[in-house]
C-alpha positions as CSV (number, residue, x, y, z in Angstrom):
1,M,7.8,81.4,-10.1
2,I,7.7,83.6,-7.0
3,K,7.7,86.8,-9.0
4,A,4.8,85.7,-11.0
5,K,2.9,85.0,-7.8
6,E,3.8,88.4,-6.4
7,K,2.5,90.1,-9.6
8,V,-0.8,88.1,-9.3
9,Q,-1.1,89.2,-5.7
10,S,-0.5,93.0,-6.6
11,A,-3.0,92.9,-9.4
12,D,-5.6,91.3,-7.1
13,T,-4.9,93.9,-4.4
14,L,-5.2,96.8,-6.9
15,K,-8.5,95.5,-8.1
16,L,-9.9,95.2,-4.6
17,R,-8.6,98.7,-3.8
18,Q,-10.2,100.2,-6.9
19,R,-13.4,98.4,-6.1
20,A,-13.4,99.7,-2.5
21,E,-12.6,103.3,-3.8
22,A,-15.5,103.1,-6.2
23,L,-17.8,102.0,-3.4
24,I,-16.6,104.9,-1.3
25,Q,-17.1,107.4,-4.2
26,A,-20.5,106.0,-4.9
27,S,-21.6,106.9,-1.4
28,S,-22.6,110.4,-0.5
29,T,-19.7,112.7,-0.1
30,E,-21.7,115.0,2.0
31,S,-22.5,112.1,4.5
32,I,-18.8,111.3,4.8
33,S,-17.8,115.0,5.2
34,N,-20.4,115.4,7.8
35,L,-18.9,112.5,9.8
36,P,-16.7,113.3,12.7
37,E,-13.0,112.9,12.3
38,D,-12.9,109.9,14.7
39,A,-15.5,108.0,12.7
40,V,-13.7,108.7,9.5
41,R,-10.5,107.4,11.1
42,R,-12.2,104.2,12.4
43,L,-13.8,103.7,8.9
44,L,-10.3,103.9,7.3
45,Q,-8.9,101.5,9.8
46,E,-11.6,98.9,9.2
47,L,-11.0,99.3,5.5
48,Q,-7.3,98.7,6.0
49,I,-8.0,95.6,8.1
50,H,-10.4,94.3,5.5
51,Q,-7.8,94.9,2.9
52,I,-5.2,92.9,4.7
53,E,-7.7,90.0,5.2
54,L,-8.5,90.0,1.5
55,E,-4.8,90.0,0.7
56,L,-4.2,87.0,3.0
57,Q,-7.1,85.1,1.5
58,N,-5.8,85.9,-1.9
59,L,-2.4,84.5,-0.9
60,E,-4.0,81.3,0.4
61,L,-6.0,80.8,-2.8
62,C,-2.9,81.3,-4.9
63,Q,-1.1,78.7,-2.8
64,S,-4.0,76.2,-3.1
65,R,-4.1,76.8,-6.8
66,D,-0.4,76.1,-7.2
67,N,-0.6,73.0,-5.0
68,G,-3.5,71.7,-7.0
69,E,-1.6,72.3,-10.2
70,A,1.5,70.5,-8.8
71,L,-0.7,67.6,-7.7
72,I,-2.3,67.4,-11.0
73,E,1.1,67.5,-12.7
74,N,2.4,64.7,-10.4
75,Y,-0.7,62.6,-10.8
76,T,-0.4,63.0,-14.6
77,E,3.2,61.9,-14.5
78,L,2.4,59.0,-12.1
79,Y,-0.6,58.0,-14.2
80,D,1.1,58.2,-17.6
81,F,4.5,56.7,-16.6
82,A,3.3,54.1,-14.1
83,P,4.9,50.6,-14.5
84,V,1.5,49.2,-15.3
85,G,-1.2,50.1,-17.7
86,Y,-4.3,52.0,-16.5
87,C,-7.5,52.1,-18.5
88,T,-10.9,53.5,-17.6
89,L,-13.7,51.6,-19.2
90,D,-17.4,52.2,-19.4
91,R,-20.1,49.4,-19.2
92,S,-19.5,48.3,-22.8
93,G,-15.8,47.9,-22.2
94,T,-14.9,51.0,-24.2
95,I,-11.7,52.8,-23.3
96,Q,-12.4,56.3,-21.9
97,R,-8.9,57.1,-20.6
98,V,-5.6,55.2,-20.8
99,N,-2.1,56.0,-19.7
100,L,1.1,55.8,-21.8
101,T,2.1,52.4,-20.3
102,G,-1.3,51.0,-21.2
103,A,-1.0,52.4,-24.8
104,T,2.5,50.9,-25.1
105,L,1.1,47.5,-24.0
106,L,-1.7,47.7,-26.5
107,G,0.7,48.8,-29.2
108,E,-1.2,51.9,-30.3
109,Q,-1.0,55.7,-29.8
110,R,-3.1,56.9,-26.9
111,S,-5.3,59.1,-29.1
112,K,-6.2,56.2,-31.3
113,L,-7.3,54.1,-28.3
114,M,-10.0,56.4,-27.2
115,N,-13.5,55.1,-27.7
116,R,-12.2,51.6,-28.7
117,R,-13.2,48.5,-26.8
118,L,-10.4,46.8,-24.8
119,G,-11.8,43.4,-25.7
120,L,-10.7,43.9,-29.3
121,F,-7.1,43.4,-28.1
122,V,-7.9,40.2,-26.1
123,S,-7.3,36.9,-27.8
124,D,-10.3,35.0,-28.9
125,D,-9.9,32.1,-26.5
126,C,-9.6,34.6,-23.6
127,K,-12.5,36.8,-24.4
128,P,-15.2,34.8,-22.5
129,L,-13.0,35.1,-19.4
130,F,-12.5,38.9,-19.9
131,N,-16.2,39.5,-20.5
132,E,-17.2,37.5,-17.5
133,M,-14.9,39.6,-15.3
134,L,-16.4,42.9,-16.6
135,A,-19.9,41.6,-16.1
136,M,-19.1,40.5,-12.5
137,V,-17.7,44.0,-11.7
138,F,-20.5,46.1,-13.3
139,D,-23.3,43.9,-12.0
140,G,-22.1,44.3,-8.5
141,Q,-21.3,40.6,-7.9
142,Q,-17.8,41.7,-7.0
143,K,-16.4,45.1,-6.4
144,K,-13.0,44.0,-7.6
145,A,-12.2,41.1,-10.0
146,Q,-9.2,39.9,-12.0
147,C,-8.2,37.5,-14.7
148,E,-5.2,36.5,-16.8
149,V,-5.5,36.8,-20.5
150,V,-3.4,37.1,-23.6
151,I,-3.5,40.4,-25.6
152,H,-2.5,40.9,-29.2
153,P,-1.0,44.4,-29.5
154,K,-0.9,46.2,-32.8
155,G,2.3,46.5,-34.6
156,L,5.4,44.3,-34.3
157,R,4.8,43.2,-30.7
158,S,4.1,39.5,-30.1
159,P,1.1,38.3,-28.0
160,T,1.6,39.3,-24.4
161,P,0.2,37.5,-21.3
162,V,-1.2,40.1,-19.0
163,K,-3.1,40.2,-15.7
164,I,-6.1,42.5,-15.7
165,V,-7.6,43.9,-12.4
166,A,-10.9,45.7,-12.7
167,M,-12.5,47.9,-9.9
168,V,-15.8,49.7,-10.3
169,S,-16.1,53.4,-9.6
170,A,-18.3,54.9,-7.0
171,G,-21.0,55.8,-9.5
172,G,-20.9,52.3,-10.9
173,E,-20.7,53.5,-14.5
174,E,-17.0,53.2,-15.0
175,C,-14.3,50.9,-13.8
176,L,-10.6,51.4,-13.5
177,T,-8.7,48.6,-15.1
178,V,-5.1,47.8,-14.4
179,V,-3.2,45.9,-17.1
180,I,0.0,44.2,-15.8
181,D,2.5,42.6,-18.1
182,I,3.2,39.1,-16.7
183,T,5.5,37.9,-19.5
184,E,8.5,37.6,-17.2
185,R,6.5,35.7,-14.6
186,K,5.2,33.3,-17.2
187,R,8.7,32.8,-18.4
188,L,9.9,32.1,-14.9
189,E,7.0,29.8,-14.3
190,A,7.8,28.0,-17.6
191,Q,11.4,27.8,-16.6
192,V,10.4,26.5,-13.2
193,L,8.2,23.9,-14.8
194,T,10.9,23.0,-17.2
195,T,13.4,22.7,-14.4
196,K,10.9,20.7,-12.4
197,D,10.3,18.4,-15.4
198,E,14.0,18.0,-15.9
199,L,14.5,17.3,-12.2
200,E,11.6,14.8,-12.2
201,L,13.1,13.2,-15.4
202,R,16.5,13.0,-13.7
203,R,14.9,11.5,-10.6
204,A,12.9,9.1,-12.7
205,Q,16.1,8.1,-14.6
206,E,17.9,7.6,-11.3
207,R,15.0,5.7,-9.9
208,S,14.8,3.6,-13.0
209,A,18.5,2.9,-12.7
210,E,18.0,1.9,-9.1
211,L,15.1,-0.3,-10.0
212,L,17.1,-1.9,-12.8
213,E,19.9,-2.6,-10.3
214,L,17.4,-4.0,-7.8
215,N,15.7,-6.0,-10.5
216,R,19.1,-7.4,-11.5
217,Q,19.9,-8.2,-7.9
218,L,16.4,-9.8,-7.4
219,S,16.8,-11.8,-10.6
220,Q,20.2,-13.0,-9.3
221,E,18.7,-13.7,-5.9
222,I,15.8,-15.6,-7.6
223,E,18.3,-17.5,-9.7
224,N,20.3,-18.4,-6.6
225,R,17.2,-19.4,-4.7
226,K,16.1,-21.6,-7.7
227,K,19.5,-23.2,-7.7
228,L,19.3,-23.7,-3.9
229,E,15.7,-25.0,-4.1
230,K,16.8,-27.4,-6.8
231,T,19.7,-28.5,-4.7
232,L,17.4,-28.9,-1.7
233,R,14.9,-30.9,-3.8
234,D,17.7,-33.1,-5.2
235,S,19.1,-33.5,-1.7
236,Q,15.6,-34.3,-0.3
237,L,15.0,-36.7,-3.1
238,R,18.3,-38.4,-2.4
239,L,17.5,-38.6,1.2
240,R,14.1,-40.1,0.5
241,N,15.6,-42.6,-1.9
242,L,18.1,-43.4,0.8
243,S,15.3,-43.8,3.3
244,A,13.4,-46.0,0.9
245,N,16.5,-48.1,0.4
246,L,17.1,-48.2,4.1
247,Q,13.5,-49.3,4.6
248,F,14.0,-52.0,2.0
249,I,17.3,-53.2,3.5
250,R,15.7,-53.0,7.0
251,E,12.8,-55.2,5.9
252,E,15.2,-57.6,4.2
253,E,17.3,-57.7,7.4
254,R,14.2,-58.3,9.5
255,K,13.2,-61.0,7.2
256,A,16.6,-62.7,7.4
257,V,16.8,-62.3,11.1
258,A,13.3,-63.6,11.6
259,R,14.1,-66.6,9.4
260,E,17.3,-67.3,11.3
261,I,15.5,-67.0,14.7
262,H,12.6,-69.1,13.5
263,D,14.6,-71.7,11.7
264,E,17.8,-72.0,13.8
265,L,16.8,-71.0,17.3
266,G,13.3,-72.4,17.0
267,Q,14.6,-75.8,15.8
268,L,17.2,-75.8,18.5
269,L,14.6,-75.1,21.2
270,A,12.3,-77.7,19.7
271,S,15.2,-80.3,19.8
272,V,15.8,-79.3,23.5
273,Q,12.1,-79.8,24.3
274,L,12.1,-83.2,22.6
275,G,15.2,-84.3,24.4
276,L,13.7,-83.2,27.7
277,S,10.6,-85.3,27.0
278,L,12.7,-88.4,26.2
279,L,14.7,-87.8,29.3
280,A,11.6,-87.6,31.4
281,G,10.4,-90.9,29.9
282,E,13.6,-92.7,30.7
283,Y,13.8,-91.5,34.3
284,F,10.1,-91.6,35.3
285,D,11.0,-93.4,38.5
286,H,13.0,-90.4,39.8
287,P,10.5,-87.9,41.1
288,K,13.0,-85.1,41.8
289,L,14.6,-85.4,38.3
290,N,11.1,-85.5,36.7
291,S,10.2,-82.3,38.6
292,R,13.4,-80.6,37.3
293,I,12.7,-81.8,33.7
294,N,9.1,-80.5,33.8
295,D,10.3,-77.1,34.9
296,M,12.9,-77.0,32.1
297,E,10.2,-78.0,29.6
298,I,8.0,-75.1,30.8
299,L,11.0,-72.7,30.3
300,V,11.7,-74.1,26.9
301,S,8.1,-73.7,25.9
302,N,8.1,-70.1,27.0
303,A,11.3,-69.6,25.0
304,I,9.7,-71.1,21.9
305,R,6.7,-68.7,22.2
306,T,9.1,-65.8,22.7
307,V,11.0,-66.8,19.6
308,Q,7.7,-67.1,17.6
309,R,6.6,-63.6,18.8
310,I,9.9,-61.9,18.0
311,S,10.0,-63.6,14.6
312,S,6.4,-62.6,13.8
313,E,7.1,-59.0,14.9
314,L,10.2,-58.8,12.7
315,R,8.5,-60.3,9.7
316,P,5.0,-61.8,10.0
317,V,5.1,-65.2,8.2
318,M,1.4,-65.1,7.6
319,L,1.9,-61.9,5.5
320,E,3.8,-64.0,3.0
321,V,1.8,-67.2,3.5
322,L,-1.8,-66.0,4.0
323,G,-1.7,-62.5,2.5
324,L,-2.3,-58.9,3.7
325,A,-5.9,-59.2,4.8
326,D,-5.2,-62.1,7.2
327,A,-2.0,-60.5,8.4
328,L,-4.0,-57.3,9.3
329,Q,-6.7,-59.4,11.0
330,W,-4.1,-61.2,13.1
331,Q,-2.5,-57.9,14.0
332,S,-5.8,-56.4,15.1
333,Q,-6.7,-59.4,17.2
334,D,-3.2,-59.5,18.8
335,F,-3.5,-55.7,19.6
336,Q,-6.9,-56.2,21.2
337,K,-5.6,-59.2,23.2
338,R,-2.5,-57.3,24.4
339,T,-4.0,-53.9,25.2
340,G,-7.7,-54.5,25.9
341,I,-8.7,-51.9,23.3
342,R,-11.4,-53.1,21.0
343,C,-10.2,-53.1,17.4
344,N,-12.7,-53.6,14.5
345,L,-11.1,-54.2,11.1
346,T,-12.9,-54.4,7.7
347,V,-11.1,-55.4,4.6
348,F,-12.4,-55.1,1.0
349,L,-9.9,-56.3,-1.6
350,L,-10.6,-57.2,-5.2
351,D,-7.5,-59.4,-5.2
352,N,-5.9,-60.9,-2.1
353,R,-2.6,-61.0,-4.0
354,V,-1.0,-57.6,-3.0
355,H,2.3,-56.4,-4.2
356,P,4.9,-57.4,-1.6
357,D,6.3,-53.9,-1.3
358,V,2.8,-52.4,-0.9
359,A,1.7,-55.1,1.5
360,I,4.6,-54.6,3.9
361,V,4.2,-50.8,3.8
362,L,0.4,-51.1,4.6
363,F,1.1,-53.6,7.3
364,R,3.8,-51.4,9.0
365,I,1.5,-48.3,8.8
366,F,-1.3,-50.2,10.4
367,Q,1.1,-51.6,13.0
368,E,2.5,-48.1,13.7
369,S,-1.0,-46.6,13.9
370,L,-2.0,-49.1,16.6
371,T,1.2,-48.5,18.5
372,N,0.4,-44.7,18.5
373,V,-3.2,-45.4,19.7
374,Q,-1.8,-47.5,22.6
375,R,0.8,-44.9,23.6
376,H,-0.9,-41.6,23.2
377,S,-4.6,-41.6,22.4
378,Q,-6.2,-42.9,25.6
379,A,-8.8,-44.6,23.4
380,T,-11.1,-47.5,24.2
381,E,-12.0,-48.5,20.6
382,V,-10.4,-48.5,17.2
383,E,-12.2,-48.7,13.8
384,A,-10.0,-49.7,10.8
385,Q,-10.8,-50.2,7.2
386,L,-8.8,-51.3,4.1
387,V,-10.5,-50.8,0.7
388,E,-9.3,-51.3,-2.8
389,R,-10.8,-48.7,-5.2
390,S,-9.8,-47.1,-8.5
391,K,-6.3,-48.7,-8.6
392,N,-5.6,-47.5,-5.0
393,Y,-5.6,-48.9,-1.6
394,T,-7.2,-46.7,1.1
395,L,-6.4,-47.5,4.7
396,M,-8.3,-45.7,7.4
397,V,-7.6,-45.9,11.2
398,C,-9.9,-44.0,13.6
399,D,-10.0,-44.0,17.4
400,N,-12.2,-42.4,20.1
401,G,-9.3,-40.9,22.1
402,K,-8.4,-37.4,23.1
403,G,-7.5,-36.3,19.6
404,I,-4.1,-35.3,18.1
405,T,-3.2,-31.6,18.0
406,L,-1.7,-29.6,15.1
407,E,1.5,-29.1,17.1
408,E,1.8,-32.9,17.5
409,I,1.2,-33.5,13.8
410,S,3.9,-31.0,12.7
411,S,6.3,-31.8,15.6
412,P,9.7,-33.2,14.5
413,E,9.6,-35.5,17.6
414,S,6.6,-37.4,16.2
415,I,8.8,-40.2,14.9
416,G,6.0,-42.5,14.2
417,L,4.1,-40.1,11.9
418,I,7.4,-39.2,10.1
419,G,7.9,-42.9,9.5
420,I,4.4,-43.3,8.1
421,R,4.9,-40.3,5.8
422,E,8.2,-41.7,4.5
423,R,6.6,-45.1,3.8
424,V,3.7,-43.5,2.0
425,F,6.1,-41.3,-0.1
426,I,8.1,-44.3,-1.1
427,L,5.0,-45.8,-2.8
428,G,4.0,-42.5,-4.3
429,G,0.8,-42.1,-2.2
430,R,-0.8,-39.5,0.1
431,M,-1.5,-39.3,3.8
432,K,-3.8,-37.1,5.9
433,I,-4.3,-37.0,9.6
434,F,-6.5,-34.8,11.8
435,G,-7.8,-34.9,15.3
436,T,-10.8,-33.5,17.2
437,P,-10.4,-32.7,20.9
438,Q,-12.0,-35.5,23.0
439,K,-13.4,-37.2,19.9
440,G,-10.4,-39.0,18.5
441,T,-7.9,-39.1,15.7
442,A,-8.4,-40.2,12.1
443,L,-5.6,-41.4,9.8
444,F,-6.2,-41.7,6.0
445,V,-3.6,-43.3,3.7
446,R,-3.9,-43.8,0.0
447,V,-1.3,-45.7,-2.0
448,P,-1.3,-47.0,-5.6
449,V,-1.9,-50.7,-6.3
450,K,1.4,-50.7,-8.2
451,P,4.1,-48.8,-6.4
452,K,6.2,-46.3,-8.3
453,E,9.8,-47.1,-9.3
454,I,12.4,-46.0,-6.8
């Protein structure tokens, strides 16, 4: 390579020298011969310097030419054997230049690809995207654009997914197109998606198993709770039945005790009072004895009234003799007399013959309501009403006191209200109570005319 360069340099120098000699010969020989020797010597020296400069320029030009050829050779190697395909397209998408890699991707010889449109190798469903990309580049909307399409190479190669990057040239008439094979990337993406789907499926299966286990535990818990609720309901029902039986036994015991007190103790006190009266008649002439007898008669009379009061509180005789309406009227009058709180009672019954169990429950509820009014309400007036309607008895008791609160209604220490609820439940009825601050409390009780079987 160096010897060749030296031969080129010698040939160029010889030509320059021959040209210079010809120029010298063409000039007048006489003019040169007439020149002084110093002028001739200076002229030869300048010619030698000029010759050296020409030789140096010739050497630089040769080096530049060699470098350019090397660069062209390197560019050609890089262009043809690049790992991606390069295509130069005109405005119609026709291939003007293509490297070997691009020809390999398209499955054709490079010579056969010239003047063919790149869009012919793009799949039909991807052509709109490819054409849109070229239009954007050539119309100046974007200097550089890209898209991912599938190409169908000629020959035995299967469809290949590629990424195409297009960049317009400086003149705007051509664009350099880079075609990158993304088969491996697509495969990895598909593998990642498959792995992700498998992972999600595995997680879903694990979650499903966890949910099934939780569902089983919840079902077991629900079953246990149902059993517990049934046990509690049965226990509550037994307790209510026991309470009903205790109420019945209590009323029977009150009835028996009231009868014993009224019959036995009342008759005994009446006999004592009669004996004192006879004794006072026999010894009327003894003033001191008569005074003692009168005092004893007063004590016996008070004892008889106390016996009557206790007997009526235990079991009002008039409830059995006169009926529920008169018993309630007597209770309201006695309450007003004892407390000074005015009590207005209205009774509307279709039949005064009320079932004994219902009658005693309504009487006790009315009695307990008046007791609560006396103890807690600070009321001055009570309005009560008992009405028979639609095979039900409705008892309403309202006062004008301070009003009961929600905490007092739900408090386990409200023994009176608990007793009323239990009595109402025994008959299969309903109860409602509510209060308004500084306006009073209202109690509503509805029980059937015929009580349910216990």
